[in-house]
N, C-alpha and C positions, 0 to 999 in steps of 0.2 A: 440284789440284797433282799433279804426277807424281812418283812415287818410283821412281827408276831403280836404287836399291840392291838387290842380289840378296837373295833370301830364303835362309834356311838350307838348305843342301843343293842349291842351284841354282847353276849356273855363271853368272858375271857376263855381262851382255850385251856384245856387241862395242861398241867406241867408236862406230862408224857407226850402229848400231841406237839407241844412246842419243841421239846427236845428232839422228837422224831423229825419234824420239819427242818430243824437246824442241822441235824446230821445229814439229811438228804441234800440240803443246799450246799454243805461243805463237800460232800462226795461228788456233786456235779461240778465243783470248781467255783462255786459262788462265794460271796463274802457275807458274813453275818455280824451283827452288832450284839454284844453281850453287855447288859447293863446290870450293875449290882444295886443293892438296896440304897446306897448313898447317892445314886444317880451317875456314878462314874461309868463310862462305857469303854469297851474295847472293840475295835474293828478287826475281825479275824478272817483269815482265808487259809486253806490248806497249803502247805509248803509245795506240794506237787503242782498246784495251780498258779503259783506266783509267777508273774512276768514283770518286766520293766514297766510296762503300761499300768499294771495293777498297783505296783509300788508308787508310781507317780500319782495315780488316782488317790491312793491312801494318804500320801503327803498332802495333796490338795484338800481332801476332806478333813483331815485331822489338824492341819496347820503345823505339824511337826513331822520329823523324819520317823519312819517306823522303826521299832526296835525288835 
């Protein structure tokens, strides 16, 4: 998973850099977390990369079944 949140003392990445990194992570089969302004998050992975193991991991991380 990719963590696009800035470290302490580091300026936040530009929106385009964050989107570029997110797209690259999805293309290589990784999972990303998208968080909206209210703090709600979604764990996302491309459909082509989903496996039973990744769905099990999603269930474990989220505490609910993926939809």
